[in-house]
FINU-298656 format. One record per atom (N, C-alpha, C, O): z, y, x negated; residue number from 0; residue in three letters; atom name; chain. Coordinates in steps of 0.05 Angstrom, whole numbers. Atoms other than C-alpha are relative to their C-alpha. Example, Ala and Ser with C-alpha at 12.3 -4.5 7.8 and 13.67 -1.06 7.14 Angstrom:
residues 2
R     pz     py     px pos code site unit
R      0    -24    -18   0  ALA    N    A
R    156    -90   -246   0  ALA   CA    A
R      0     24    -18   0  ALA    C    A
R     13     24    -39   0  ALA    O    A
R     -1    -24     16   1  SER    N    A
R    143    -21   -273   1  SER   CA    A
R     14     22     15   1  SER    C    A
R     18     44      5   1  SER    O    A
This chain:
residues 57
R     pz     py     px pos code site unit
R    -21     -9     17   0  MET    N    A
R   1832   1745  -2152   0  MET   CA    A
R    -12     20    -19   0  MET    C    A
R    -33     16    -31   0  MET    O    A
R     10    -22     17   1  VAL    N    A
R   1823   1810  -2191   1  VAL   CA    A
R      9     -2    -29   1  VAL    C    A
R     -7      2    -47   1  VAL    O    A
R    -11      1     27   2  ALA    N    A
R   1869   1800  -2251   2  ALA   CA    A
R     23    -19     -1   2  ALA    C    A
R     35    -26     19   2  ALA    O    A
R    -23     19      5   3  VAL    N    A
R   1920   1752  -2281   3  VAL   CA    A
R     15     10    -24   3  VAL    C    A
R      3     17    -45   3  VAL    O    A
R    -18     -7     23   4  HIS    N    A
R   1979   1770  -2326   4  HIS   CA    A
R     19    -23     -4   4  HIS    C    A
R     33    -31     15   4  HIS    O    A
R    -16     24      5   5  GLY    N    A
R   2015   1712  -2359   5  GLY   CA    A
R    -15    -25      9   5  GLY    C    A
R    -39    -25     11   5  GLY    O    A
R     13     25     -8   6  SER    N    A
R   2002   1641  -2337   6  SER   CA    A
R     -6      0     30   6  SER    C    A
R      9     12     46   6  SER    O    A
R      8      2    -28   7  ALA    N    A
R   1967   1627  -2271   7  ALA   CA    A
R    -17    -25      3   7  ALA    C    A
R    -32    -32    -15   7  ALA    O    A
R     16     24     -4   8  PRO    N    A
R   1936   1565  -2240   8  PRO   CA    A
R    -30      5      4   8  PRO    C    A
R    -46    -14      1   8  PRO    O    A
R     28     -7     -4   9  ARG    N    A
R   1870   1601  -2226   9  ARG   CA    A
R     -7     24    -17   9  ARG    C    A
R     11     41    -23   9  ARG    O    A
R      8    -23     17  10  SER    N    A
R   1830   1650  -2268  10  SER   CA    A
R    -11     23     18  10  SER    C    A
R    -17     19     41  10  SER    O    A
R     12    -23    -15  11  PRO    N    A
R   1806   1720  -2247  11  PRO   CA    A
R    -28     -8      9  11  PRO    C    A
R    -43    -21     -5  11  PRO    O    A
R     25      6    -12  12  GLY    N    A
R   1746   1714  -2202  12  GLY   CA    A
R      1    -22     20  12  GLY    C    A
R    -17    -27     36  12  GLY    O    A
R     -3     21    -20  13  SER    N    A
R   1773   1656  -2161  13  SER   CA    A
R      2     14     28  13  SER    C    A
R     11     37     30  13  SER    O    A
R      0    -12    -27  14  ALA    N    A
R   1767   1668  -2086  14  ALA   CA    A
R      8    -20     22  14  ALA    C    A
R      4    -44     19  14  ALA    O    A
R     -7     15    -24  15  LEU    N    A
R   1792   1644  -2019  15  LEU   CA    A
R    -11     16     23  15  LEU    C    A
R     -6     40     26  15  LEU    O    A
R     12    -13    -23  16  ALA    N    A
R   1754   1660  -1955  16  ALA   CA    A
R     11    -14     25  16  ALA    C    A
R     12    -38     26  16  ALA    O    A
R    -10     10    -26  17  VAL    N    A
R   1782   1652  -1884  17  VAL   CA    A
R    -18     10     22  17  VAL    C    A
R    -22     34     24  17  VAL    O    A
R     17     -9    -22  18  GLY    N    A
R   1736   1653  -1824  18  GLY   CA    A
R     16      5     25  18  GLY    C    A
R     39     -1     27  18  GLY    O    A
R    -13     -6    -25  19  VAL    N    A
R   1752   1677  -1754  19  VAL   CA    A
R      9    -26     14  19  VAL    C    A
R     26    -25     31  19  VAL    O    A
R     -8     26    -11  20  ASP    N    A
R   1756   1603  -1736  20  ASP   CA    A
R     23    -13    -16  20  ASP    C    A
R     30    -36    -11  20  ASP    O    A
R    -22      8     17  21  ARG    N    A
R   1812   1597  -1789  21  ARG   CA    A
R     -9    -21    -21  21  ARG    C    A
R      8    -32    -35  21  ARG    O    A
R     10     18     20  22  ALA    N    A
R   1767   1553  -1833  22  ALA   CA    A
R      4     14    -28  22  ALA    C    A
R      0     38    -30  22  ALA    O    A
R     -5    -10     26  23  VAL    N    A
R   1784   1561  -1907  23  VAL   CA    A
R    -19    -12    -20  23  VAL    C    A
R    -25    -36    -20  23  VAL    O    A
R     18      9     22  24  ILE    N    A
R   1736   1558  -1966  24  ILE   CA    A
R     12     12    -26  24  ILE    C    A
R     17     36    -27  24  ILE    O    A
R     -9     -9     25  25  GLY    N    A
R   1760   1563  -2038  25  GLY   CA    A
R     30     -2     -4  25  GLY    C    A
R     44    -14     13  25  GLY    O    A
R    -28      0      7  26  SER    N    A
R   1828   1573  -2070  26  SER   CA    A
R      7     24    -16  26  SER    C    A
R     -7     32    -34  26  SER    O    A
R     -9    -23     14  27  ALA    N    A
R   1867   1633  -2093  27  ALA   CA    A
R     20     -6    -22  27  ALA    C    A
R     21      7    -43  27  ALA    O    A
R    -21      5     20  28  SER    N    A
R   1924   1601  -2130  28  SER   CA    A
R      8    -30     -2  28  SER    C    A
R     16    -39    -23  28  SER    O    A
R    -10     28      0  29  GLY    N    A
R   1939   1529  -2110  29  GLY   CA    A
R     30     -2      0  29  GLY    C    A
R     41    -23     -4  29  GLY    O    A
R    -29      0     -2  30  SER    N    A
R   2012   1549  -2103  30  SER   CA    A
R      9     13     26  30  SER    C    A
R     -6     15     45  30  SER    O    A
R    -10    -12    -24  31  CYS    N    A
R   2057   1582  -2052  31  CYS   CA    A
R    -14     26      7  31  CYS    C    A
R    -13     35     30  31  CYS    O    A
R     15    -25     -5  32  VAL    N    A
R   2015   1645  -2059  32  VAL   CA    A
R    -23     -6     19  32  VAL    C    A
R    -32     12     34  32  VAL    O    A
R     22      7    -17  33  GLU    N    A
R   1959   1608  -2024  33  GLU   CA    A
R      6      5     30  33  GLU    C    A
R    -11     17     44  33  GLU    O    A
R     -8     -5    -28  34  GLY    N    A
R   1996   1611  -1957  34  GLY   CA    A
R      2     29      6  34  GLY    C    A
R     -6     38     28  34  GLY    O    A
R     -2    -29     -4  35  ALA    N    A
R   2011   1685  -1966  35  ALA   CA    A
R    -28     13      1  35  ALA    C    A
R    -32     31     17  35  ALA    O    A
R     27    -10      0  36  VAL    N    A
R   1938   1699  -1981  36  VAL   CA    A
R    -14     -6     26  36  VAL    C    A
R    -28     10     38  36  VAL    O    A
R     11      8    -26  37  TYR    N    A
R   1917   1660  -1919  37  TYR   CA    A
R     10     19     22  37  TYR    C    A
R     -5     28     39  37  TYR    O    A
R    -11    -18    -20  38  ASP    N    A
R   1965   1702  -1877  38  ASP   CA    A
R    -12     28     -2  38  ASP    C    A
R    -17     40     19  38  ASP    O    A
R     12    -26      4  39  LEU    N    A
R   1938   1766  -1907  39  LEU   CA    A
R    -29      1     10  39  LEU    C    A
R    -38     21     22  39  LEU    O    A
R     28      1    -11  40  CYS    N    A
R   1867   1744  -1890  40  CYS   CA    A
R      0      1     30  40  CYS    C    A
R    -17     14     42  40  CYS    O    A
R     -2      0    -29  41  GLN    N    A
R   1888   1731  -1818  41  GLN   CA    A
R      5     29     10  41  GLN    C    A
R     -6     37     30  41  GLN    O    A
R     -7    -27     -7  42  GLU    N    A
R   1918   1801  -1815  42  GLU   CA    A
R    -25     18     -3  42  GLU    C    A
R    -30     36     14  42  GLU    O    A
R     24    -16      5  43  ALA    N    A
R   1854   1832  -1844  43  ALA   CA    A
R    -21     -5     21  43  ALA    C    A
R    -34     13     30  43  ALA    O    A
R     19      7    -21  44  LEU    N    A
R   1811   1795  -1794  44  LEU   CA    A
R      8     13     26  44  LEU    C    A
R     -9     23     41  44  LEU    O    A
R     -9    -11    -25  45  ALA    N    A
R   1854   1820  -1737  45  ALA   CA    A
R     -1     31      1  45  ALA    C    A
R     -8     43     21  45  ALA    O    A
R     -1    -30      1  46  SER    N    A
R   1860   1893  -1760  46  SER   CA    A
R    -26     13     -9  46  SER    C    A
R    -31     36     -3  46  SER    O    A
R     24    -11     11  47  GLY    N    A
R   1794   1902  -1796  47  GLY   CA    A
R      5     17    -25  47  GLY    C    A
R    -13     29    -36  47  GLY    O    A
R     -7    -15     24  48  ALA    N    A
R   1832   1934  -1854  48  ALA   CA    A
R      3    -18    -25  48  ALA    C    A
R     12    -40    -22  48  ALA    O    A
R     -3     15     25  49  CYS    N    A
R   1830   1912  -1927  49  CYS   CA    A
R     27      7    -12  49  CYS    C    A
R     40     27     -5  49  CYS    O    A
R    -25     -5     14  50  THR    N    A
R   1891   1907  -1972  50  THR   CA    A
R     -2    -12    -28  50  THR    C    A
R    -18    -30    -33  50  THR    O    A
R     -2     10     27  51  LEU    N    A
R   1906   1896  -2045  51  LEU   CA    A
R     29     -7     -5  51  LEU    C    A
R     47     10     -3  51  LEU    O    A
R    -27     10      3  52  GLU    N    A
R   1968   1854  -2059  52  GLU   CA    A
R      5     -9    -28  52  GLU    C    A
R    -13    -18    -42  52  GLU    O    A
R     -8     10     26  53  SER    N    A
R   2006   1836  -2122  53  SER   CA    A
R     21    -22      5  53  SER    C    A
R     39    -19     22  53  SER    O    A
R    -19     22     -2  54  PHE    N    A
R   2045   1771  -2131  54  PHE   CA    A
R     12     -5    -27  54  PHE    C    A
R     -2     -2    -47  54  PHE    O    A
R    -12      6     26  55  GLY    N    A
R   2093   1751  -2185  55  GLY   CA    A
R     19     21     -9  55  GLY    C    A
R     32     35      7  55  GLY    O    A
R    -18    -19     12  56  TYR    N    A
R   2131   1795  -2232  56  TYR   CA    A
R    -12     27     -5  56  TYR    C    A
R      1     45    -15  56  TYR    O    A
């Protein structure tokens, strides 16, 4: 996580890593964002491209 504005369950610097075997280490949010981050990791592994996403307001 790069930055947080307002309340958030995790602080900046938290991380979630997904391996090619779909194993997960860490946590990005502990909320519904967690699933979206997992999906983005899967897309990045498949395409080899990085992305920067924003969630919330």
